[in-house]
N, C-alpha and C positions, 0 to 999 in steps of 0.2 A: 804483835807486829801487825798493822793494819794490811789490808790486802788492796785497799782502795789506795790506788798512787795519789799524792799530794797535785794538786790543781794549782798552778799559779796565776797570778793575774795575767802575767804574758802570756800564757797558754790560752787563756780567753780570749786576751786581746787578739790574737793571732788567729783562733776561730772565726771571730766577728769579722775581722778584716777579708778572710777569704769567703766568707758568706755574701759580704756586700760586693766583693769581686765578681763573686759568680751572678750575681744578681744585675750586673751593669747591663749585659746584652739583652736580656729580657725585658729590662726598664725601658731600653732605648727602643727594643722592637715594640712593645707594648704604647710606648708614646707614639710612634710614627701610625699604628693602628689606631690610636684614638685622635690623631689629627684627620686621618682617613676618614673617620666616621663622622667626625662633626664636618668634614666638607660635605658627606653625602648628605647630614641634615640639614646644612645649610642649602643644598640643590633642591631639598624634599620642601622645605620651608618657602622657598620662592615659588614653586608650583601651587603649594596650598594659598599663599599669599596672592598670586595672579587670580584663582577663583574666588576670592572675597572681595574684590574690588567692586565688583557690581552688587553687593548687597543692599537693599533699601526695605525699609520698614513696611512701606506701601506694597511692594510685590509681595511680601510676605502675607500681608494681611489679604490682599486678593487670592493669593493661594490657598489660606485657611479657609477662607469663605466657600471659594470654590469647590474645594473638598467637602466642607461641610453641605453644602447644596448637593452634589452628586452623590454623598452619604444617604443624605436625608431621602433622596430618589432610588437608592439602592444600587447606584452604578457605582463599583468600587475602583473598577477599572478608570472610569472618568477621573475619580478622586485621586488615583495614583499619577495620573498625567497631569492632574494639576498642582501637585505639589514637586514634581521630577526636576521643576526650574530651579527651586530654590535649594536642591541639595549641592552641598559645597565638599563634599568627600565621601568615598564608598562608606564610609561608617554612619554617615548622615542619611545618604540614599536608602540604605537597609533599613536604619532605623524609619524614617518617612514610610517606607512601604509597610513596615510592621503596623505603624498606626493606623495607616488607611485600610489595612486589612481587619484589623481588630476592632476599631472604633464603633460604638454603639452595640458590640456583644454584651450578653450576660458577664459580670465578672470581668470586663475589658479594663475596669479601671485600674486594679492589680497589676495585669498584664502590661498596659501600657508604663506603667510606674516603673515594672521592673526592667522594660525596654530603656528607659531612660537612663535607670541606673546602670545599665550594662554598657550603654553609650558613655556616659561618665567613665566609667572603669577602664573603657577601652583609650578613652583620651588620656587620663592619668596614667596609662601604660605607655602609651607613646610619649609622655612627656618626661616618663622615668628615665628615657635614654639620654636624654639632654641634661637632664639633673644630675644625672650618674656623673656625666663627664665633667659639670663644674666642679665636683669636688675632685675626680680623677685625674683630670689636666694637671692642675697645680702640685698635686701629691706625685705625681710621675715627674713633673718637673724638678721637684724639689729632691726626689730621689736621684733622679739624674744628673742632679747639680752637686749633690755631697758624696756620691761614691767615685766620681774621678779626683775628688780633690785629695785624697788619701796619696795616691800615687803623684798628683802633682807635688805634693809636698815632699815626698820622697825624692822626687826629681831635683827639687828645689836645693834640699840638703846635700844630694850628690853632685849639685852643680850640672846637672844634665838639663840644659834649658829646652832641648827638643820636646822632650817629655811632658815637663811643664807646661810649655805651651799646647801641646795637643791636648793634654788633659784639659787645661782651663778652657779650650776652645768649644769642646764637647759639651761641659760642664754649664757655661754660659749658654750655648747655643739650645738646649734641653730645657733651660730656664725661660727662655723666649718661647718655645714651643707649649709647653705647658700651659703659662699664663693666657696665650693666644687661646689654646683649648678651652680654658676656664672663662675666657671673656666672652667667646662666640657662644658657647653652650649657655651662660647666663642670659645672655640677649635672647636668645632662642625660648628659652624656657619661659620668660617673663612672655614674650609675644604669643608664643603658643596657648598658654595660661589663658590668655585674655580672649584669642580668638576661639579657643575650646569651650569657654564659657559662655560667650555670644550664640555660639551652635546649638549648646543645651539651652538657653535661655529661648531662642527660636523653636525649637524642639517641644519644649513644654508649653510654649503659648498655642504651637498649632495642636497639639494634643488636647490642650483645655477647649480652643474654640470646636473642634470635630466631635468633642465628647460632650459640650454642652447640651442638654435636651430643650433649653429655649432658644427662642427665635431671636437670632443675632441680628445687629445691623447690617446693611451690605457694606461691603468692601470699601467701596468710596467714601462713605461717611467717618470710616477708623481713621483717628488721628494718630499719628504717630508720637511716642512719648517725650517729653522734653529731655534734650541731651543735660547731663550734669555741667556744670560750670565750675571752673576752679576758684576756691576761695568759698564757696559756699557750704554748709554744713548740714 
């Protein structure tokens, strides 16, 4: 005689039902936390966007040439002041300071490359928050939709329209919240990816200018690169 009791399909279904029921409250709490986080990220994005409205290539070129001239004269403080105006985030500001502090030193090329890589890594870390919400929002919404459907169907079978309506209201509300979280986080991720890529490009340009041993043209003669047009290859 087997000591292991027979497990029926009904027993498995009951266990799964209870597990799903226990998860309902945590899923709803996580959905609310995800909504609060995406609102927080949206506010941070508005602050970041405001600091990038004044970006001009001519200002970047003048700052790079000013820092280059100051470094050739051995004045690193003046070089730091020249590039301070183009910083658009604390991370960018600290990387600019590192560039002007180490440019021209022996072995500085590897140090500057590491600083630029660290800046890109930090940008990817900030992007990871909203990228996570792109997947987590709809997933929580789907879980929050499916879990109340079981008691809703039970209420329908028992003729309990109150339980049916309450559970369906929760299910559809969580669906909307989850989709909203995913849509907003997706938009933030796309736009931030472009912004951080532009910041990295500006840092690479400035690092190349201040590290170039050759005599460069004055900032007034530097021409901004043409913007790509749609429909071109």
